[in-house]
Jmol script that loads the backbone (N, CA, C; Angstrom):
load data "model"
ATOM      1  N   ALA A   1       0.740  -1.399  -0.236  1.00  0.00           N
ATOM      2  CA  ALA A   1       0.172   0.023   0.049  1.00  0.00           C
ATOM      3  C   ALA A   1       0.885   1.091  -0.106  1.00  0.00           C
ATOM      4  N   VAL A   2       0.396   2.355  -0.669  1.00  0.00           N
ATOM      5  CA  VAL A   2       0.970   3.540  -0.805  1.00  0.00           C
ATOM      6  C   VAL A   2       0.537   4.528   0.279  1.00  0.00           C
ATOM      7  N   VAL A   3       1.105   5.094   1.218  1.00  0.00           N
ATOM      8  CA  VAL A   3       0.696   6.141   2.046  1.00  0.00           C
ATOM      9  C   VAL A   3       1.372   7.556   1.419  1.00  0.00           C
ATOM     10  N   SER A   4       0.433   8.537   1.233  1.00  0.00           N
ATOM     11  CA  SER A   4       0.949   9.734   0.911  1.00  0.00           C
ATOM     12  C   SER A   4       0.529  10.859   2.177  1.00  0.00           C
ATOM     13  N   THR A   5       1.264  12.040   2.166  1.00  0.00           N
ATOM     14  CA  THR A   5       1.107  12.927   3.038  1.00  0.00           C
ATOM     15  C   THR A   5       1.763  14.152   2.326  1.00  0.00           C
ATOM     16  N   GLN A   6       1.160  15.305   2.599  1.00  0.00           N
ATOM     17  CA  GLN A   6       1.997  16.721   1.952  1.00  0.00           C
ATOM     18  C   GLN A   6       3.200  16.988   2.761  1.00  0.00           C
ATOM     19  N   SER A   7       3.459  16.634   3.997  1.00  0.00           N
ATOM     20  CA  SER A   7       4.409  17.258   4.897  1.00  0.00           C
ATOM     21  C   SER A   7       5.338  16.474   4.575  1.00  0.00           C
ATOM     22  N   THR A   8       5.229  15.141   4.771  1.00  0.00           N
ATOM     23  CA  THR A   8       6.468  14.111   4.652  1.00  0.00           C
ATOM     24  C   THR A   8       6.798  13.319   3.543  1.00  0.00           C
ATOM     25  N   GLY A   9       5.728  13.393   2.575  1.00  0.00           N
ATOM     26  CA  GLY A   9       6.130  12.810   1.310  1.00  0.00           C
ATOM     27  C   GLY A   9       5.485  11.274   0.963  1.00  0.00           C
ATOM     28  N   HIS A  10       5.932  10.404   0.348  1.00  0.00           N
ATOM     29  CA  HIS A  10       5.295   9.172   0.027  1.00  0.00           C
ATOM     30  C   HIS A  10       6.060   8.027   0.519  1.00  0.00           C
ATOM     31  N   PHE A  11       5.261   7.029   1.128  1.00  0.00           N
ATOM     32  CA  PHE A  11       5.737   5.671   1.667  1.00  0.00           C
ATOM     33  C   PHE A  11       4.965   4.522   1.067  1.00  0.00           C
ATOM     34  N   ARG A  12       5.827   3.499   0.999  1.00  0.00           N
ATOM     35  CA  ARG A  12       5.237   2.218   0.781  1.00  0.00           C
ATOM     36  C   ARG A  12       5.368   1.234   2.216  1.00  0.00           C
ATOM     37  N   MET A  13       4.067   0.734   2.377  1.00  0.00           N
ATOM     38  CA  MET A  13       4.312   0.091   3.498  1.00  0.00           C
ATOM     39  C   MET A  13       4.888  -1.658   3.327  1.00  0.00           C
ATOM     40  N   LEU A  14       5.603  -2.039   3.951  1.00  0.00           N
ATOM     41  CA  LEU A  14       6.314  -3.219   3.899  1.00  0.00           C
ATOM     42  C   LEU A  14       6.322  -3.908   5.194  1.00  0.00           C
ATOM     43  N   PHE A  15       7.031  -5.091   5.196  1.00  0.00           N
ATOM     44  CA  PHE A  15       7.008  -5.567   6.384  1.00  0.00           C
ATOM     45  C   PHE A  15       8.538  -5.858   6.596  1.00  0.00           C
ATOM     46  N   ASP A  16       9.111  -5.842   8.014  1.00  0.00           N
ATOM     47  CA  ASP A  16      10.415  -5.886   8.315  1.00  0.00           C
ATOM     48  C   ASP A  16      10.417  -7.578   8.816  1.00  0.00           C
ATOM     49  N   VAL A  17      11.562  -7.811   9.109  1.00  0.00           N
ATOM     50  CA  VAL A  17      11.828  -9.413   9.233  1.00  0.00           C
ATOM     51  C   VAL A  17      11.182 -10.038  10.545  1.00  0.00           C
ATOM     52  N   LYS A  18      10.628  -9.234  11.207  1.00  0.00           N
ATOM     53  CA  LYS A  18       9.935  -9.575  12.230  1.00  0.00           C
ATOM     54  C   LYS A  18       8.316  -9.719  12.202  1.00  0.00           C
ATOM     55  N   GLY A  19       8.216  -9.285  10.923  1.00  0.00           N
ATOM     56  CA  GLY A  19       6.527  -9.187  10.392  1.00  0.00           C
ATOM     57  C   GLY A  19       5.776  -7.967  10.885  1.00  0.00           C
ATOM     58  N   ARG A  20       6.525  -7.016  11.376  1.00  0.00           N
ATOM     59  CA  ARG A  20       5.710  -5.717  11.560  1.00  0.00           C
ATOM     60  C   ARG A  20       5.721  -4.782  10.429  1.00  0.00           C
ATOM     61  N   PHE A  21       4.699  -3.831  10.356  1.00  0.00           N
ATOM     62  CA  PHE A  21       4.699  -2.995   9.363  1.00  0.00           C
ATOM     63  C   PHE A  21       6.021  -1.926   9.323  1.00  0.00           C
ATOM     64  N   LEU A  22       6.318  -1.570   8.326  1.00  0.00           N
ATOM     65  CA  LEU A  22       7.539  -0.639   7.966  1.00  0.00           C
ATOM     66  C   LEU A  22       7.226   0.305   6.806  1.00  0.00           C
ATOM     67  N   LEU A  23       7.587   1.503   7.188  1.00  0.00           N
ATOM     68  CA  LEU A  23       7.159   2.495   6.071  1.00  0.00           C
ATOM     69  C   LEU A  23       8.585   2.837   5.330  1.00  0.00           C
ATOM     70  N   HIS A  24       8.520   2.705   3.659  1.00  0.00           N
ATOM     71  CA  HIS A  24       9.708   2.881   3.322  1.00  0.00           C
ATOM     72  C   HIS A  24       9.320   3.928   2.282  1.00  0.00           C
ATOM     73  N   ARG A  25      10.368   5.129   2.422  1.00  0.00           N
ATOM     74  CA  ARG A  25      10.230   6.502   1.534  1.00  0.00           C
ATOM     75  C   ARG A  25      10.389   5.976   0.163  1.00  0.00           C
ATOM     76  N   ILE A  26       9.396   6.604  -0.657  1.00  0.00           N
ATOM     77  CA  ILE A  26       9.651   6.327  -2.210  1.00  0.00           C
ATOM     78  C   ILE A  26       9.443   7.572  -2.647  1.00  0.00           C
ATOM     79  N   LYS A  27       9.804   7.732  -3.868  1.00  0.00           N
ATOM     80  CA  LYS A  27       9.828   8.821  -5.031  1.00  0.00           C
ATOM     81  C   LYS A  27       8.138   8.985  -5.483  1.00  0.00           C
ATOM     82  N   LYS A  28       8.069  10.370  -5.873  1.00  0.00           N
ATOM     83  CA  LYS A  28       6.524  10.629  -6.464  1.00  0.00           C
ATOM     84  C   LYS A  28       6.198   9.661  -7.535  1.00  0.00           C
ATOM     85  N   GLU A  29       7.041   9.444  -8.279  1.00  0.00           N
ATOM     86  CA  GLU A  29       6.920   8.476  -9.668  1.00  0.00           C
ATOM     87  C   GLU A  29       6.572   7.198  -9.327  1.00  0.00           C
ATOM     88  N   GLU A  30       7.099   6.649  -8.118  1.00  0.00           N
ATOM     89  CA  GLU A  30       7.032   5.258  -7.663  1.00  0.00           C
ATOM     90  C   GLU A  30       5.725   5.114  -6.838  1.00  0.00           C
ATOM     91  N   ALA A  31       5.278   6.026  -6.305  1.00  0.00           N
ATOM     92  CA  ALA A  31       3.964   6.279  -5.745  1.00  0.00           C
ATOM     93  C   ALA A  31       2.661   5.996  -6.439  1.00  0.00           C
ATOM     94  N   ALA A  32       3.098   6.060  -8.078  1.00  0.00           N
ATOM     95  CA  ALA A  32       1.736   5.996  -8.898  1.00  0.00           C
ATOM     96  C   ALA A  32       1.543   4.724  -9.234  1.00  0.00           C
ATOM     97  N   TYR A  33       2.266   3.721  -9.031  1.00  0.00           N
ATOM     98  CA  TYR A  33       1.890   2.076  -9.230  1.00  0.00           C
ATOM     99  C   TYR A  33       2.002   1.166  -7.964  1.00  0.00           C
ATOM    100  N   LYS A  34       1.784   0.168  -8.246  1.00  0.00           N
ATOM    101  CA  LYS A  34       1.674  -0.995  -7.248  1.00  0.00           C
ATOM    102  C   LYS A  34       1.961  -2.182  -7.720  1.00  0.00           C
ATOM    103  N   LEU A  35       2.492  -3.104  -7.041  1.00  0.00           N
ATOM    104  CA  LEU A  35       2.988  -4.518  -7.758  1.00  0.00           C
ATOM    105  C   LEU A  35       1.898  -5.421  -7.085  1.00  0.00           C
ATOM    106  N   CYS A  36       1.073  -6.133  -8.222  1.00  0.00           N
ATOM    107  CA  CYS A  36       0.017  -6.955  -7.575  1.00  0.00           C
ATOM    108  C   CYS A  36       0.434  -8.471  -8.334  1.00  0.00           C
ATOM    109  N   ASN A  37       0.020  -9.462  -7.268  1.00  0.00           N
ATOM    110  CA  ASN A  37       0.355 -10.829  -7.685  1.00  0.00           C
ATOM    111  C   ASN A  37      -0.912 -11.501  -8.643  1.00  0.00           C
ATOM    112  N   VAL A  38      -0.769 -11.789  -9.653  1.00  0.00           N
ATOM    113  CA  VAL A  38      -1.924 -12.411 -10.490  1.00  0.00           C
ATOM    114  C   VAL A  38      -2.300 -13.751  -9.789  1.00  0.00           C
ATOM    115  N   LYS A  39      -3.613 -13.818  -9.295  1.00  0.00           N
ATOM    116  CA  LYS A  39      -4.201 -14.845  -8.833  1.00  0.00           C
ATOM    117  C   LYS A  39      -5.024 -15.918  -9.906  1.00  0.00           C
ATOM    118  N   SER A  40      -5.484 -15.100 -11.078  1.00  0.00           N
ATOM    119  CA  SER A  40      -6.130 -16.071 -12.034  1.00  0.00           C
ATOM    120  C   SER A  40      -6.241 -15.171 -13.271  1.00  0.00           C
ATOM    121  N   VAL A  41      -6.166 -16.080 -14.139  1.00  0.00           N
ATOM    122  CA  VAL A  41      -6.177 -15.807 -15.570  1.00  0.00           C
ATOM    123  C   VAL A  41      -7.487 -16.329 -16.383  1.00  0.00           C
ATOM    124  N   ARG A  42      -8.430 -15.778 -16.888  1.00  0.00           N
ATOM    125  CA  ARG A  42      -9.576 -16.460 -17.261  1.00  0.00           C
ATOM    126  C   ARG A  42     -10.053 -15.432 -18.613  1.00  0.00           C
ATOM    127  N   THR A  43     -11.062 -15.991 -19.329  1.00  0.00           N
ATOM    128  CA  THR A  43     -11.753 -15.254 -20.394  1.00  0.00           C
ATOM    129  C   THR A  43     -12.865 -15.103 -20.045  1.00  0.00           C
ATOM    130  N   ALA A  44     -13.429 -13.650 -20.027  1.00  0.00           N
ATOM    131  CA  ALA A  44     -14.667 -13.316 -20.019  1.00  0.00           C
ATOM    132  C   ALA A  44     -15.634 -13.274 -21.076  1.00  0.00           C
ATOM    133  N   ALA A  45     -16.644 -12.431 -20.878  1.00  0.00           N
ATOM    134  CA  ALA A  45     -17.549 -12.538 -22.029  1.00  0.00           C
ATOM    135  C   ALA A  45     -16.838 -11.937 -23.414  1.00  0.00           C
ATOM    136  N   LYS A  46     -17.469 -12.284 -24.410  1.00  0.00           N
ATOM    137  CA  LYS A  46     -16.817 -12.168 -25.716  1.00  0.00           C
ATOM    138  C   LYS A  46     -15.532 -12.159 -25.866  1.00  0.00           C
ATOM    139  N   GLY A  47     -14.965 -13.281 -25.336  1.00  0.00           N
ATOM    140  CA  GLY A  47     -13.608 -13.589 -25.636  1.00  0.00           C
ATOM    141  C   GLY A  47     -12.556 -12.792 -25.227  1.00  0.00           C
ATOM    142  N   VAL A  48     -12.632 -11.816 -24.123  1.00  0.00           N
ATOM    143  CA  VAL A  48     -11.765 -10.716 -23.550  1.00  0.00           C
ATOM    144  C   VAL A  48     -11.001 -11.644 -22.461  1.00  0.00           C
ATOM    145  N   THR A  49      -9.739 -11.588 -22.251  1.00  0.00           N
ATOM    146  CA  THR A  49      -8.806 -11.747 -21.556  1.00  0.00           C
ATOM    147  C   THR A  49      -8.892 -11.209 -20.198  1.00  0.00           C
ATOM    148  N   VAL A  50      -8.916 -11.529 -18.955  1.00  0.00           N
ATOM    149  CA  VAL A  50      -9.106 -10.951 -17.751  1.00  0.00           C
ATOM    150  C   VAL A  50      -8.192 -11.394 -16.811  1.00  0.00           C
ATOM    151  N   ILE A  51      -7.209 -10.559 -16.254  1.00  0.00           N
ATOM    152  CA  ILE A  51      -6.500 -11.140 -14.908  1.00  0.00           C
ATOM    153  C   ILE A  51      -6.893 -10.651 -13.636  1.00  0.00           C
ATOM    154  N   THR A  52      -7.173 -11.412 -12.553  1.00  0.00           N
ATOM    155  CA  THR A  52      -7.414 -11.054 -11.380  1.00  0.00           C
ATOM    156  C   THR A  52      -6.263 -11.010 -10.290  1.00  0.00           C
ATOM    157  N   THR A  53      -6.147  -9.977  -9.729  1.00  0.00           N
ATOM    158  CA  THR A  53      -4.854  -9.810  -8.702  1.00  0.00           C
ATOM    159  C   THR A  53      -5.240 -10.113  -7.168  1.00  0.00           C
ATOM    160  N   HIS A  54      -4.462 -10.297  -6.648  1.00  0.00           N
ATOM    161  CA  HIS A  54      -4.188 -10.545  -4.988  1.00  0.00           C
ATOM    162  C   HIS A  54      -5.132  -9.557  -4.410  1.00  0.00           C
ATOM    163  N   ASP A  55      -5.147  -8.206  -4.649  1.00  0.00           N
ATOM    164  CA  ASP A  55      -6.113  -7.311  -4.121  1.00  0.00           C
ATOM    165  C   ASP A  55      -7.415  -7.104  -4.585  1.00  0.00           C
ATOM    166  N   GLY A  56      -7.763  -7.865  -5.451  1.00  0.00           N
ATOM    167  CA  GLY A  56      -9.324  -8.042  -6.182  1.00  0.00           C
ATOM    168  C   GLY A  56      -9.423  -7.178  -7.088  1.00  0.00           C
ATOM    169  N   ARG A  57      -8.320  -6.554  -7.847  1.00  0.00           N
ATOM    170  CA  ARG A  57      -8.450  -5.809  -8.974  1.00  0.00           C
ATOM    171  C   ARG A  57      -8.751  -6.637 -10.405  1.00  0.00           C
ATOM    172  N   THR A  58      -9.521  -6.183 -11.261  1.00  0.00           N
ATOM    173  CA  THR A  58      -9.714  -7.173 -12.384  1.00  0.00           C
ATOM    174  C   THR A  58      -9.181  -6.409 -13.675  1.00  0.00           C
ATOM    175  N   ILE A  59      -8.083  -6.722 -14.487  1.00  0.00           N
ATOM    176  CA  ILE A  59      -7.673  -5.997 -15.447  1.00  0.00           C
ATOM    177  C   ILE A  59      -7.901  -6.790 -16.981  1.00  0.00           C
ATOM    178  N   ARG A  60      -8.505  -5.825 -17.642  1.00  0.00           N
ATOM    179  CA  ARG A  60      -9.015  -6.702 -18.840  1.00  0.00           C
ATOM    180  C   ARG A  60      -7.935  -6.269 -19.872  1.00  0.00           C
ATOM    181  N   TYR A  61      -7.844  -6.859 -20.986  1.00  0.00           N
ATOM    182  CA  TYR A  61      -6.754  -7.029 -22.056  1.00  0.00           C
ATOM    183  C   TYR A  61      -5.494  -6.899 -21.680  1.00  0.00           C
ATOM    184  N   PRO A  62      -5.024  -7.757 -20.593  1.00  0.00           N
ATOM    185  CA  PRO A  62      -3.530  -7.832 -20.432  1.00  0.00           C
ATOM    186  C   PRO A  62      -2.721  -8.391 -21.398  1.00  0.00           C
ATOM    187  N   ASP A  63      -1.468  -8.166 -21.234  1.00  0.00           N
ATOM    188  CA  ASP A  63      -0.382  -8.867 -22.249  1.00  0.00           C
ATOM    189  C   ASP A  63      -0.766 -10.384 -22.063  1.00  0.00           C
ATOM    190  N   THR A  64      -0.757 -11.030 -23.397  1.00  0.00           N
ATOM    191  CA  THR A  64      -1.026 -12.550 -23.416  1.00  0.00           C
ATOM    192  C   THR A  64      -0.017 -13.504 -22.635  1.00  0.00           C
ATOM    193  N   LEU A  65       1.214 -12.989 -22.453  1.00  0.00           N
ATOM    194  CA  LEU A  65       2.253 -13.723 -21.718  1.00  0.00           C
ATOM    195  C   LEU A  65       2.202 -13.715 -20.191  1.00  0.00           C
ATOM    196  N   ILE A  66       1.161 -12.812 -19.799  1.00  0.00           N
ATOM    197  CA  ILE A  66       1.081 -12.810 -18.077  1.00  0.00           C
ATOM    198  C   ILE A  66       0.289 -14.190 -17.705  1.00  0.00           C
ATOM    199  N   LYS A  67       0.807 -14.956 -16.800  1.00  0.00           N
ATOM    200  CA  LYS A  67       0.191 -16.146 -16.454  1.00  0.00           C
ATOM    201  C   LYS A  67      -0.076 -16.007 -14.773  1.00  0.00           C
ATOM    202  N   MET A  68      -0.503 -17.110 -14.178  1.00  0.00           N
ATOM    203  CA  MET A  68      -0.755 -16.924 -12.881  1.00  0.00           C
ATOM    204  C   MET A  68       0.298 -16.972 -12.111  1.00  0.00           C
ATOM    205  N   HIS A  69       0.485 -16.323 -11.040  1.00  0.00           N
ATOM    206  CA  HIS A  69       1.491 -16.243 -10.150  1.00  0.00           C
ATOM    207  C   HIS A  69       2.670 -15.263 -10.519  1.00  0.00           C
ATOM    208  N   ASP A  70       2.354 -14.579 -11.772  1.00  0.00           N
ATOM    209  CA  ASP A  70       3.471 -13.458 -12.188  1.00  0.00           C
ATOM    210  C   ASP A  70       2.932 -12.330 -11.353  1.00  0.00           C
ATOM    211  N   THR A  71       3.737 -11.457 -11.235  1.00  0.00           N
ATOM    212  CA  THR A  71       3.591 -10.149 -10.738  1.00  0.00           C
ATOM    213  C   THR A  71       3.409  -8.988 -11.786  1.00  0.00           C
ATOM    214  N   VAL A  72       2.383  -7.980 -11.556  1.00  0.00           N
ATOM    215  CA  VAL A  72       2.116  -6.991 -12.630  1.00  0.00           C
ATOM    216  C   VAL A  72       2.132  -5.672 -11.770  1.00  0.00           C
ATOM    217  N   LYS A  73       2.948  -4.992 -12.822  1.00  0.00           N
ATOM    218  CA  LYS A  73       2.991  -3.484 -12.243  1.00  0.00           C
ATOM    219  C   LYS A  73       1.675  -2.822 -12.598  1.00  0.00           C
ATOM    220  N   VAL A  74       0.799  -2.400 -11.798  1.00  0.00           N
ATOM    221  CA  VAL A  74      -0.470  -1.678 -12.089  1.00  0.00           C
ATOM    222  C   VAL A  74      -0.366  -0.272 -12.053  1.00  0.00           C
ATOM    223  N   ASP A  75      -0.642   0.600 -12.921  1.00  0.00           N
ATOM    224  CA  ASP A  75      -0.691   1.795 -12.822  1.00  0.00           C
ATOM    225  C   ASP A  75      -1.698   2.493 -12.082  1.00  0.00           C
ATOM    226  N   ILE A  76      -1.998   2.888 -10.998  1.00  0.00           N
ATOM    227  CA  ILE A  76      -3.188   3.350 -10.005  1.00  0.00           C
ATOM    228  C   ILE A  76      -4.118   4.239 -10.627  1.00  0.00           C
ATOM    229  N   ALA A  77      -3.510   5.098 -11.170  1.00  0.00           N
ATOM    230  CA  ALA A  77      -4.528   6.214 -11.821  1.00  0.00           C
ATOM    231  C   ALA A  77      -5.580   5.472 -13.094  1.00  0.00           C
ATOM    232  N   THR A  78      -4.883   4.728 -13.852  1.00  0.00           N
ATOM    233  CA  THR A  78      -5.719   4.027 -14.933  1.00  0.00           C
ATOM    234  C   THR A  78      -6.109   2.582 -14.536  1.00  0.00           C
ATOM    235  N   ASN A  79      -5.650   1.992 -13.786  1.00  0.00           N
ATOM    236  CA  ASN A  79      -5.759   0.490 -13.313  1.00  0.00           C
ATOM    237  C   ASN A  79      -5.346  -0.218 -14.608  1.00  0.00           C
ATOM    238  N   LYS A  80      -4.535  -0.104 -15.220  1.00  0.00           N
ATOM    239  CA  LYS A  80      -3.822  -0.867 -16.479  1.00  0.00           C
ATOM    240  C   LYS A  80      -2.664  -1.447 -16.126  1.00  0.00           C
ATOM    241  N   ALA A  81      -2.346  -2.606 -16.589  1.00  0.00           N
ATOM    242  CA  ALA A  81      -0.974  -3.242 -16.368  1.00  0.00           C
ATOM    243  C   ALA A  81       0.067  -2.669 -17.303  1.00  0.00           C
ATOM    244  N   ALA A  82       0.876  -2.144 -16.637  1.00  0.00           N
ATOM    245  CA  ALA A  82       2.038  -1.397 -17.250  1.00  0.00           C
ATOM    246  C   ALA A  82       3.218  -2.262 -17.540  1.00  0.00           C
ATOM    247  N   ASP A  83       3.396  -3.032 -16.796  1.00  0.00           N
ATOM    248  CA  ASP A  83       4.542  -4.200 -16.882  1.00  0.00           C
ATOM    249  C   ASP A  83       4.239  -5.474 -16.209  1.00  0.00           C
ATOM    250  N   TYR A  84       5.225  -6.363 -16.037  1.00  0.00           N
ATOM    251  CA  TYR A  84       5.136  -7.775 -15.781  1.00  0.00           C
ATOM    252  C   TYR A  84       6.478  -8.361 -15.427  1.00  0.00           C
ATOM    253  N   ILE A  85       6.495  -9.155 -14.315  1.00  0.00           N
ATOM    254  CA  ILE A  85       7.640  -9.902 -13.836  1.00  0.00           C
ATOM    255  C   ILE A  85       7.245 -11.426 -13.984  1.00  0.00           C
ATOM    256  N   LYS A  86       7.620 -12.289 -14.467  1.00  0.00           N
ATOM    257  CA  LYS A  86       7.557 -13.704 -14.824  1.00  0.00           C
ATOM    258  C   LYS A  86       7.923 -14.324 -13.231  1.00  0.00           C
ATOM    259  N   PHE A  87       7.048 -15.594 -12.841  1.00  0.00           N
ATOM    260  CA  PHE A  87       7.171 -16.149 -11.775  1.00  0.00           C
ATOM    261  C   PHE A  87       8.262 -17.282 -12.367  1.00  0.00           C
ATOM    262  N   GLU A  88       9.454 -17.065 -12.241  1.00  0.00           N
ATOM    263  CA  GLU A  88      10.652 -18.161 -12.653  1.00  0.00           C
ATOM    264  C   GLU A  88      11.698 -17.855 -11.849  1.00  0.00           C
ATOM    265  N   PRO A  89      12.496 -18.921 -11.630  1.00  0.00           N
ATOM    266  CA  PRO A  89      13.786 -19.094 -10.869  1.00  0.00           C
ATOM    267  C   PRO A  89      14.712 -17.883 -11.313  1.00  0.00           C
ATOM    268  N   GLY A  90      15.498 -17.303 -10.537  1.00  0.00           N
ATOM    269  CA  GLY A  90      16.386 -16.464 -10.539  1.00  0.00           C
ATOM    270  C   GLY A  90      15.837 -14.973 -10.272  1.00  0.00           C
ATOM    271  N   ASN A  91      14.568 -14.680 -10.137  1.00  0.00           N
ATOM    272  CA  ASN A  91      14.054 -13.662  -9.808  1.00  0.00           C
ATOM    273  C   ASN A  91      14.191 -13.135  -8.217  1.00  0.00           C
ATOM    274  N   LEU A  92      14.053 -12.113  -8.007  1.00  0.00           N
ATOM    275  CA  LEU A  92      13.721 -11.562  -6.447  1.00  0.00           C
ATOM    276  C   LEU A  92      12.672 -11.985  -5.922  1.00  0.00           C
ATOM    277  N   ALA A  93      12.425 -12.291  -4.749  1.00  0.00           N
ATOM    278  CA  ALA A  93      11.064 -12.665  -4.101  1.00  0.00           C
ATOM    279  C   ALA A  93      11.001 -11.896  -2.753  1.00  0.00           C
ATOM    280  N   TYR A  94       9.861 -11.404  -2.241  1.00  0.00           N
ATOM    281  CA  TYR A  94       9.701 -10.796  -1.031  1.00  0.00           C
ATOM    282  C   TYR A  94       8.569 -11.773  -0.208  1.00  0.00           C
ATOM    283  N   ILE A  95       8.998 -12.252   0.791  1.00  0.00           N
ATOM    284  CA  ILE A  95       7.893 -13.058   1.598  1.00  0.00           C
ATOM    285  C   ILE A  95       7.063 -12.136   2.403  1.00  0.00           C
ATOM    286  N   THR A  96       5.692 -12.273   2.026  1.00  0.00           N
ATOM    287  CA  THR A  96       4.656 -11.486   2.777  1.00  0.00           C
ATOM    288  C   THR A  96       3.858 -12.218   3.610  1.00  0.00           C
ATOM    289  N   GLY A  97       3.951 -13.306   4.084  1.00  0.00           N
ATOM    290  CA  GLY A  97       3.425 -14.131   5.094  1.00  0.00           C
ATOM    291  C   GLY A  97       4.114 -15.339   5.635  1.00  0.00           C
ATOM    292  N   GLY A  98       3.921 -16.027   6.839  1.00  0.00           N
ATOM    293  CA  GLY A  98       4.454 -16.784   7.354  1.00  0.00           C
ATOM    294  C   GLY A  98       5.318 -16.499   8.347  1.00  0.00           C
ATOM    295  N   GLU A  99       6.130 -17.467   8.666  1.00  0.00           N
ATOM    296  CA  GLU A  99       7.406 -17.215   9.658  1.00  0.00           C
ATOM    297  C   GLU A  99       8.619 -16.590   9.109  1.00  0.00           C
ATOM    298  N   ILE A 100       8.730 -16.474   8.077  1.00  0.00           N
ATOM    299  CA  ILE A 100       9.863 -15.774   7.466  1.00  0.00           C
ATOM    300  C   ILE A 100       9.180 -14.263   6.711  1.00  0.00           C
ATOM    301  N   CYS A 101       8.445 -14.184   7.068  1.00  0.00           N
ATOM    302  CA  CYS A 101       7.483 -12.860   6.504  1.00  0.00           C
ATOM    303  C   CYS A 101       8.718 -11.487   6.504  1.00  0.00           C
ATOM    304  N   GLY A 102       8.814 -10.933   5.387  1.00  0.00           N
ATOM    305  CA  GLY A 102       9.484  -9.586   5.374  1.00  0.00           C
ATOM    306  C   GLY A 102      10.936  -9.910   4.734  1.00  0.00           C
ATOM    307  N   ARG A 103      11.107 -11.120   4.613  1.00  0.00           N
ATOM    308  CA  ARG A 103      12.607 -11.527   3.896  1.00  0.00           C
ATOM    309  C   ARG A 103      12.453 -11.420   2.700  1.00  0.00           C
ATOM    310  N   ILE A 104      13.746 -10.964   1.951  1.00  0.00           N
ATOM    311  CA  ILE A 104      13.938 -11.037   0.378  1.00  0.00           C
ATOM    312  C   ILE A 104      14.977 -11.754  -0.009  1.00  0.00           C
ATOM    313  N   GLY A 105      14.725 -12.864  -0.954  1.00  0.00           N
ATOM    314  CA  GLY A 105      15.980 -13.539  -1.569  1.00  0.00           C
ATOM    315  C   GLY A 105      15.642 -13.765  -3.151  1.00  0.00           C
ATOM    316  N   ILE A 106      16.601 -14.717  -3.555  1.00  0.00           N
ATOM    317  CA  ILE A 106      16.468 -15.337  -4.863  1.00  0.00           C
ATOM    318  C   ILE A 106      15.664 -16.547  -4.869  1.00  0.00           C
ATOM    319  N   PHE A 107      14.706 -16.601  -5.817  1.00  0.00           N
ATOM    320  CA  PHE A 107      13.827 -17.492  -6.239  1.00  0.00           C
ATOM    321  C   PHE A 107      14.697 -18.512  -6.841  1.00  0.00           C
ATOM    322  N   THR A 108      14.585 -19.724  -6.234  1.00  0.00           N
ATOM    323  CA  THR A 108      15.507 -20.655  -7.065  1.00  0.00           C
ATOM    324  C   THR A 108      14.883 -21.957  -7.573  1.00  0.00           C
ATOM    325  N   ASP A 109      13.785 -22.514  -6.994  1.00  0.00           N
ATOM    326  CA  ASP A 109      13.245 -23.655  -7.492  1.00  0.00           C
ATOM    327  C   ASP A 109      11.624 -23.543  -7.270  1.00  0.00           C
ATOM    328  N   LYS A 110      11.067 -24.053  -8.417  1.00  0.00           N
ATOM    329  CA  LYS A 110       9.466 -24.005  -8.411  1.00  0.00           C
ATOM    330  C   LYS A 110       9.181 -25.686  -8.591  1.00  0.00           C
ATOM    331  N   GLU A 111       8.143 -26.044  -7.679  1.00  0.00           N
ATOM    332  CA  GLU A 111       7.742 -27.442  -7.997  1.00  0.00           C
ATOM    333  C   GLU A 111       6.355 -27.591  -8.157  1.00  0.00           C
TER     334      GLU A 111
END
end "model"
wireframe off; spacefill off
backbone 0.3
color backbone group
């Protein structure tokens, strides 16, 4: 989530390694988008491809290469998918739940 105030600027809410919320200062350009995990890819009425993200957003006409579990960079103002990151070994991963919440590592294996 992005938190913006006039006096102090823009912040992104993250987790520290103990699972507590942490405010990370970001630039104004970075506050205009959000990273969302793709939960489902389906075909809606009239053959339109639709993706659903972890926060409940529904995005129509995404890139055809976007699959489930990929990460999509969503422009908050237009609710459009600007870019995406494939769910594949070698990419950075940020853990958002469980005992190791808040840790960052390299994704090495997919089962």
